[in-house]
Structures are given as structure tokens and as C-alpha cells.
C-alpha positions in Angstrom: 88.3 138.8 110.5 85.9 141.4 109.2 82.3 140.4 109.1 81.7 142.3 105.8 83.8 142.7 102.7 84.7 146.2 101.7 83.4 147.2 98.3 86.9 148.1 97.3 87.9 144.4 97.7 85.3 143.1 95.3 84.0 144.0 91.9 81.1 146.3 91.8 77.7 145.3 90.4 78.2 147.2 87.1 79.8 144.4 85.1 83.4 143.7 84.4 85.7 145.8 86.6 89.0 146.3 84.6 89.7 142.6 84.0 92.6 143.5 81.7 94.7 144.2 84.8 94.3 140.6 85.9 94.9 139.4 82.3 98.2 141.3 82.0 99.3 140.1 85.5 98.6 136.5 84.4 100.5 137.0 81.2 103.5 138.3 83.2 103.3 135.2 85.4 103.2 132.9 82.4 106.1 134.8 80.9 108.2 134.4 84.1 107.4 130.7 84.0 108.6 130.6 80.4 111.9 132.3 81.3 112.3 130.0 84.3 111.7 126.9 82.1 114.8 127.8 80.1 116.9 127.1 83.2 115.0 124.4 85.1 112.5 123.0 82.6 113.2 119.5 81.2 115.7 119.4 78.4 116.8 116.3 76.5 120.5 115.4 76.4 120.0 115.1 72.6 118.9 118.8 72.3 122.3 119.9 71.1 121.2 123.2 69.5 119.3 124.4 72.5 122.1 123.4 74.9 124.5 125.7 72.8 122.2 128.7 73.2 124.1 131.3 75.3 121.2 132.3 77.5 120.3 128.6 78.2 124.0 127.8 78.9 124.1 130.6 81.6 120.7 129.7 83.1 121.4 125.9 83.2 125.1 125.6 83.9 125.8 128.6 86.2 124.6 128.5 89.8 123.4 132.1 89.6 121.4 131.3 86.5 119.8 128.3 88.1 118.9 130.2 91.2 117.3 133.0 89.0 115.4 130.3 87.0 114.0 128.8 90.2 112.9 132.2 91.4 111.3 133.1 88.1 109.4 129.9 88.0 108.1 130.1 91.6 107.1 133.8 91.3 105.5 133.3 87.9 103.5 130.3 88.9 102.1 132.0 92.0 101.5 135.2 90.2 99.4 133.2 87.7 97.3 131.9 90.6 96.7 135.4 91.9 95.7 136.6 88.4 93.2 133.8 88.1 91.6 134.7 91.5 91.5 138.4 90.6 90.1 137.7 87.2 87.2 135.9 88.9 86.6 138.9 91.1 86.8 141.4 88.3 84.5 139.6 85.9 81.5 140.5 88.1 78.2 138.9 87.3 79.5 136.6 84.6 77.4 138.2 81.9 77.8 137.6 78.2 80.2 140.6 78.2 82.8 138.6 80.2 83.4 135.9 77.5 85.8 137.9 75.4 87.9 138.7 78.5 88.0 135.0 79.4 89.1 134.0 76.0 91.7 136.8 76.0 93.0 135.5 79.4 93.2 131.9 78.3 95.1 132.8 75.1 97.4 135.3 76.8 98.3 132.9 79.6 98.7 129.9 77.3 101.1 131.4 74.7 104.2 131.7 77.0 103.6 128.3 78.5 103.2 126.8 75.0 106.7 128.1 74.2 108.3 126.9 77.4 110.5 123.8 77.9 108.4 121.0 79.5 107.7 121.8 83.1 106.6 119.7 86.1 106.7 116.4 84.2 109.0 114.3 82.0 106.1 112.3 80.5 106.5 113.9 77.0 110.0 112.3 76.8 108.4 109.0 77.6 105.9 109.6 74.8 108.8 110.0 72.4 110.5 106.9 73.7 107.3 104.9 73.4 106.9 106.2 69.9 110.3 104.7 69.1 109.2 101.4 70.5 106.3 101.5 68.1 108.5 102.5 65.1 110.8 99.6 66.1 107.7 97.3 65.8 108.0 96.1 69.4 105.0 95.6 71.6 104.7 98.5 74.0 102.5 96.5 76.3 105.3 94.0 76.8 108.5 95.9 76.0 109.3 99.0 78.0 111.2 101.8 76.3 114.4 100.5 78.0 114.6 98.4 74.7 115.4 101.7 72.9 119.2 102.1 73.1 119.1 105.9 73.5 116.2 106.4 75.8 118.3 108.2 78.5 119.5 110.6 75.8 115.9 111.3 74.9 115.2 112.4 78.5 112.7 109.7 79.5 112.4 108.9 83.2 114.3 105.7 84.1 111.6 104.9 86.7 109.2 103.7 84.0 111.7 102.4 81.5 110.8 98.7 81.9 107.1 99.2 82.5 104.5 98.5 79.9 102.7 101.6 78.6 99.4 102.4 80.2 98.1 104.2 77.1 95.6 103.0 74.6 95.9 102.4 70.8 94.9 105.9 69.8 97.8 107.5 71.7 100.2 104.8 70.6 99.4 105.8 67.0 99.9 109.5 67.8 103.3 108.7 69.4 104.3 106.6 66.4 103.2 109.2 63.9 105.0 112.1 65.6 108.3 110.1 65.9 108.1 109.1 62.2 107.5 112.7 61.2 110.3 114.1 63.3 112.7 111.1 63.1 112.7 111.0 66.9 114.2 114.5 67.3 113.2 115.5 70.8 112.8 119.2 70.2 110.5 118.9 67.2 108.6 116.0 68.8 107.9 118.1 71.8 106.4 120.8 69.6 104.1 118.3 67.9 103.0 116.8 71.2 102.2 120.2 72.5 100.1 120.8 69.4 98.2 117.6 70.3 97.7 118.9 73.9 96.5 122.3 72.6 93.8 120.5 70.5 92.6 119.0 73.8 92.6 122.5 75.4 90.6 123.9 72.5 88.0 121.1 72.8 87.6 121.9 76.5 87.2 125.6 75.8 84.6 124.8 73.2 82.5 122.3 75.0 82.6 123.3 78.7 80.3 126.4 78.2 77.9 124.2 76.3 77.8 121.5 79.0 77.3 124.2 81.6 74.4 125.8 79.7 72.7 122.4 79.6 72.7 122.4 83.4 71.5 126.0 83.7 75.0 126.9 85.1 76.7 130.1 84.1 78.9 129.1 81.2 81.4 131.9 81.7 82.0 131.1 85.3 82.4 127.4 84.4 85.0 128.3 81.8 86.9 130.4 84.3 86.9 127.6 86.8 88.3 125.2 84.3 90.2 126.4 81.2 91.6 129.6 82.8 92.5 127.6 85.9 96.3 127.5 86.5 96.2 123.8 87.2 94.6 123.2 83.8 97.2 125.4 82.1 100.3 123.9 83.8 99.2 120.3 83.3 97.8 120.5 79.8 100.1 123.2 78.3 103.3 123.4 80.3 103.6 119.7 81.2 102.1 118.5 77.8 100.1 115.6 79.4 98.1 113.5 77.0 95.2 113.9 79.5 94.4 117.1 77.7 93.2 115.3 74.6 91.7 112.5 76.6 89.4 114.8 78.7 88.7 117.1 75.7 87.4 114.1 73.6 85.5 112.7 76.6 83.7 116.0 77.4 82.8 116.5 73.8 81.4 113.0 73.5 79.5 113.6 76.7 77.9 116.7 75.3 77.0 115.0 72.1 75.3 112.2 74.0 73.5 114.7 76.2 72.1 116.4 73.1 70.7 113.2 71.6 73.7 112.3 69.4 74.7 109.2 71.4 76.5 107.2 68.6 78.8 110.1 67.8 79.3 110.7 71.5 80.2 107.1 72.1 82.7 107.2 69.3 84.5 110.3 70.7 84.5 108.8 74.2 86.0 105.6 72.8 88.7 107.6 71.1 89.3 109.1 74.6 89.6 105.6 76.1 92.1 104.9 73.3 94.3 107.5 74.8 93.8 106.6 78.5 91.4 103.9 79.5 90.3 105.7 82.6 87.4 107.4 80.7 85.7 104.1 80.4 83.8 105.5 83.4 81.9 107.8 81.1 80.2 104.9 79.2 77.6 103.7 81.6 76.3 107.2 82.1 76.2 107.8 78.4 74.2 104.6 78.2 71.7 106.0 80.6 71.5 109.2 78.5 70.8 107.1 75.5 68.1 105.1 77.3 66.3 108.4 78.2 64.5 109.8 81.2 62.2 107.4 83.0 63.6 104.3 81.2 62.7 100.9 82.6 65.4 98.7 83.9 65.3 96.3 80.9 65.7 99.4 78.6 68.6 100.6 80.7 70.4 97.3 80.4 69.7 97.2 76.7 71.4 100.5 76.2 74.2 99.7 78.5 74.8 96.6 76.4 74.6 98.6 73.1 77.0 101.3 74.5 79.5 98.7 75.7 79.3 96.7 72.5 79.9 99.7 70.3 82.8 101.0 72.3 84.5 97.6 72.9 83.9 96.7 69.2 85.8 99.9 68.1 88.6 99.1 70.6 88.7 95.5 69.3 89.1 96.8 65.7 91.9 99.1 66.9 93.6 96.2 68.7 93.3 94.1 65.6 94.8 96.7 63.4 97.8 97.4 65.6 98.1 93.6 66.4 98.3 94.3 70.2 94.7 93.4 71.0 93.6 94.5 74.5 97.2 94.4 75.8 96.5 97.8 77.5 94.2 96.1 80.0 97.2 94.3 81.6 99.2 97.6 81.7 96.5 99.5 83.6 98.3 98.9 87.0 101.5 100.7 85.8 100.7 104.2 87.2 98.8 102.8 90.1 101.6 100.9 91.6 102.9 103.8 93.7 101.6 106.1 96.5 102.1 109.6 97.6 101.9 111.2 101.0 99.2 113.9 100.3 96.7 111.4 98.9 94.3 110.5 101.8 94.6 106.7 101.1 98.4 107.0 100.5 98.9 108.9 103.8 96.7 106.4 105.8 98.6 103.5 104.1 101.9 105.1 105.3 100.6 105.3 108.8 99.5 101.7 108.7 102.8 100.6 107.4 104.8 102.6 109.9 102.7 101.3 112.9 102.7 97.8 111.6 106.5 97.7 111.2 106.8 99.2 114.7 105.0 96.3 116.3 106.7 93.6 114.2 104.0 93.1 111.6 104.4 93.3 107.8 103.5 97.0 107.6 103.5 97.5 103.8 101.5 94.3 103.3 98.9 95.7 105.6 99.0 99.0 103.7 98.5 97.1 100.5 95.4 95.5 101.9 94.1 98.9 102.8 94.8 100.3 99.4 92.9 97.4 97.9 89.9 98.0 100.2 89.9 101.7 99.2 89.8 100.7 95.5 86.9 98.3 96.2 85.1 101.2 98.0 85.5 103.3 94.9 83.8 100.5 92.9 80.9 100.5 95.3 80.5 104.3 95.0 80.6 104.0 91.2 77.9 101.3 91.2 75.7 103.4 93.4 76.1 106.4 91.1 75.4 104.2 88.0 72.3 102.5 89.4 70.8 105.2 91.6 70.0 108.9 91.2 68.0 111.4 89.2 68.4 111.4 85.4 68.8 115.1 85.4 71.9 114.7 87.6 73.7 112.2 85.4 76.7 114.3 84.8 77.0 115.2 88.5 76.7 111.5 89.3 79.5 110.8 86.8 81.6 113.5 88.5 81.1 111.8 91.9 81.9 108.4 90.4 85.1 109.7 88.7 86.1 111.4 92.0 85.8 108.1 93.8 88.4 106.7 91.5 90.8 109.6 92.1 90.2 110.3 95.8 90.4 106.6 96.9 93.6 106.0 95.0 96.9 105.9 96.9 98.4 108.1 94.2 96.8 111.5 93.2 98.6 113.6 90.6 97.6 117.2 89.9 96.3 116.3 86.5 94.0 113.7 88.0 92.3 116.7 89.8 92.0 118.5 86.4 90.0 115.5 85.1 87.3 116.3 87.7 87.1 120.1 87.7 85.2 120.4 84.4 82.5 117.9 85.5 81.9 119.7 88.7 82.1 123.1 87.2 79.5 122.4 84.5 77.1 121.0 87.1 77.7 123.8 89.7 80.4 124.7 92.2 78.9 126.8 94.9 80.4 130.0 96.2 80.9 128.5 99.7 83.2 125.8 100.9 83.2 124.2 97.5 84.9 127.0 95.6 87.2 127.7 98.6 88.3 124.1 98.5 89.1 124.6 94.8 91.1 127.7 95.6 93.2 125.8 98.2 93.6 122.9 95.9 94.9 125.0 93.1 97.3 126.8 95.4 98.6 123.6 97.0 99.3 121.8 93.7 100.9 124.9 92.2 103.3 125.1 95.2 103.9 121.3 95.0 104.6 121.4 91.2 107.0 124.3 91.6 109.0 122.4 94.2 108.8 118.9 92.8 110.4 118.4 89.4 113.3 120.8 88.5 116.0 119.9 86.0 119.1 121.1 88.0 122.6 120.5 86.5 124.1 117.9 89.0 127.7 119.0 88.8 127.8 122.3 90.7 127.3 123.2 94.3 123.7 124.4 93.9 122.0 121.1 94.5 118.5 119.9 93.6 117.6 119.9 97.3 118.7 123.5 97.6 116.7 124.4 94.5 113.6 122.8 95.9 114.0 124.5 99.2 114.2 127.9 97.6 111.2 127.2 95.4 109.2 126.0 98.4 110.0 129.1 100.5 109.1 131.4 97.6 106.0 129.6 96.5 104.6 128.8 99.9 105.4 132.4 101.1 103.4 133.8 98.1 100.5 131.4 98.8 100.3 132.5 102.5 100.4 136.1 101.3 97.4 135.4 99.1 95.5 133.8 101.9 96.3 136.0 104.8 97.7 139.4 103.7 96.7 140.4 100.1 93.7 142.7 100.6 92.2 141.7 97.3 92.5 137.9 97.6 92.3 137.1 101.3 88.6 137.8 101.2 88.1 134.8 98.9 89.3 132.5 101.7 87.2 134.0 104.5 84.4 131.8 105.8 81.8 134.5 105.5 82.8 135.9 102.1 80.1 135.9 99.4 80.4 137.6 96.0 78.5 140.8 95.7 76.5 139.8 92.6 73.7 137.3 92.8 74.5 135.8 89.4 77.8 134.2 90.4 76.3 131.4 92.5 76.0 129.3 89.4 
């Protein structure tokens, strides 16, 4: 490996270095993903009009079209990763002049994904089914969407059909409102759910630079690390996860609390909790912001009490209005009842289960004990971050506490990682192992997403397994090219690489 980086491989010190090239490349990548989504994105059985479109018929119901769709999706996703990396190199120095280019990139890369069929997740169809549960006046914390006669036609995953919803009252109302407006039509419902997700994206784009500025972190670099990040875009735009609005509201509430508007901040964070309760973790740190720097322990406990009372009071009112109370508390275990191999806790649990079974012990019972211990360890880390640390590092302490929940869980989804990136970006991701870890994480989850969920027509010889293998070869091959061969990007992964401009360390 070279000990120095050639000037041709990095931006010069004279400001932005033709960033439009990277922006166009990312747009092409997003456009390829849009085209691929027509063939292997998720499409409801009830989407009769789309299924009669000639191009979709060929892409979805002919083996050649399906193969082409897989290739387009894989190439487009990895091209978007390369464009993001190159944009970071080309926006040298992260001066105020770089903000328009960042906004142009975010918009250009978002538009094709906003027009795509749902990619990488079927959750939006579950939202529609849960909205029908609400319209039918059933209790979504008791009755799964299997109670809806046509849920398979909608496209919702049968895996969660009998599970209570893990979402709070705010998102239940959003689901119900969209289904009432659309009459449950999947195609128009998806459009409205995507609008909701884009509202969350807009909130993030607005507030992330402001939070970064509060911490004397370069706001433009923080925006590039988060809202222009391919993981952010595929999860919040292409996959239409409700986490977009959840984290957008939570970050906005955090900013308001940090700028001495705690009551309004608590309100927005509570609305975020009403989408997914995981953002309850923000509240004790907001209480500390409200108490102020140098607050005594009695004052801290007073403001923790006030913060909790306000938030829980609002949630109680919501539960009273929708008649479900705090039913969402009992449903919190729904997404946490599974594990995945790449999560550290999930992998170690698998090893424990395998070894236990090999020697005649109840392996998965032992793995369950380990999972429980890991969750308890996350609670200890959260307590340490809440009760100890510098007041000026409150948001960083929140980031560490939130990370403990994610990293010590047996299940880590890519959108869980997207929860964390803004909190670390606005408090500083260094240009050393920290940003390199982010690069590898983005590449890994993009490759995994491309190979994971593909809607392949089951009645021709081109099987789902073959589709995943092709996607894996293309995406992984592209990722290895970026790390080891591409002259422009491989320098980002070198141990000794440092940006040429002093200003990018923030």
C-alpha cells in the first residue's frame, strides 16, 4: 500500500472539485434501482393496474426480465455507494459553498427512489394491513392483521400476521388515516406512506446541520454522513420505514431542547415515541438539558420527573382517545423475538446454541439466557450514560446509550444503524477508524439489502435463490472493487489515509 495519497486521488485544497460528477453518478445509480424495482421490488397482488403494465409484465414474469432487474438493482445500489464516497472527496473542505451541492445530491438521489416500488422491506404493506385493523375497530395490540380477510392480497408478510403491532398511537392514527383516504388501495396507500417518510427525511435534512453547529462540528459534513448516506436513502425512501418520521421528530425535539425550548422538544419527542417507543431513550437526556449545566442531583431528579410526567401524560391522553391505553408496552417484544447472524449478540448466541446442542444441553435456552444478559448489559450502559458524564457531551452520551440498545440486541436491521448515524455525525465522526467503520458498514448493509428481499415470481425456473446469488456476486464484487481496485475510492479504506484539507476532521 502506498504511504502517501496522490493528489489526483483526492480533492485539491481549492474548494469543491467538480462534485456534479458524483451527483450525476448517484442519480444514475438511483435511476437503475428504480428500474430494478419494477421487476423485483415488492408489488401487491391487489395492484391490478401495475401488473397489467407491459414493461412490468416482462420484468416480473419473464426470466430474462427478472435477471435484468436483479442486475440493475445491484449495480445501481453499489453505484450509489460509490457516488456518496466520491461526493465526500470532491466536496473538499466542507465550506459553506458545499451546501448547495449536498442539497442537490440529496434531492437528485431521492427522486428516483421515491418513485420506486418498495425495496428491501415489506413493512409498508403491514402498515396498510394494520390501518385496516384500525378501520375495522379491532385492537392492533391484541389482534394481528391476520384478522383482515385480504391481508395476503395486500402483500403483508405472513411472518407477523398474528403479532401485535409494535407501533405507538401516533403511527396507528397515520395508518388509519391513510387507509380511510385511499379505501385500502395498496398503490395509493404506498404513495401516501412515502410522503410521510419524506416528511421525516425533510426534518432530518433541516435539523442535522443545526445540531452539528451546536457541537462546533462541520454542518455540511454531518449532512453528507447522514442524509446523503445510501443507507439513509434506501431505508427511509426506498423501503418507506416509519423510522424516518420517528427519528426526524426525535432529532428536532432534541434540537429544541438543546436550544432552551424543552417543553416543545419533549412534545416532539413524545410524538416520536408515539410512532416507535424506542425513542423513549431521548427523554432522560432531555431532562438533563432542561435541568441545565451544573444542576444538583435534586434538580436533575426534579426535571427527570417533569420530563417523564409530561411525556407519559401526553401518551396517556393518546391512549385514552384511541381506547387502547398503553397496549403498545406489551407489544414491544414483537420485533425483538428474533436474531440474525451478523449481529454480534445474535452470532454468539448461535455459537452457544450449536455447542450446547452438540453436548446434549438445551442450546437455544442457553442462547436465550445470553441474549437476556446482553440486554441487561445495555441497560447498565444506558444508566452510566444518564448518570455520569460531562453536560456538554449529552448528545454524545445519548448516542452511546442508543448504540448499546442496538449493538447488544440479537437482531440488528440496517435501519437501526440509521438511527445512530445522525447522533454520532452531529457530535463528531473522526477521519480515522471511525469514518472507515461507517464506510464498511454502509457497503455491508447495501450488499446485504440487495441480496436479501427480492420479489421473484415463483413459477419459473429462475428461482429466488438464483436471484440472490446473482445479486450477491454483483454487489459483493462491486464492493471489493471499491475497496481494493478503484483508484479514487480505495484510498478511503487505507489505514494511513487522511483528507488533504484540515477542515474535514469535524
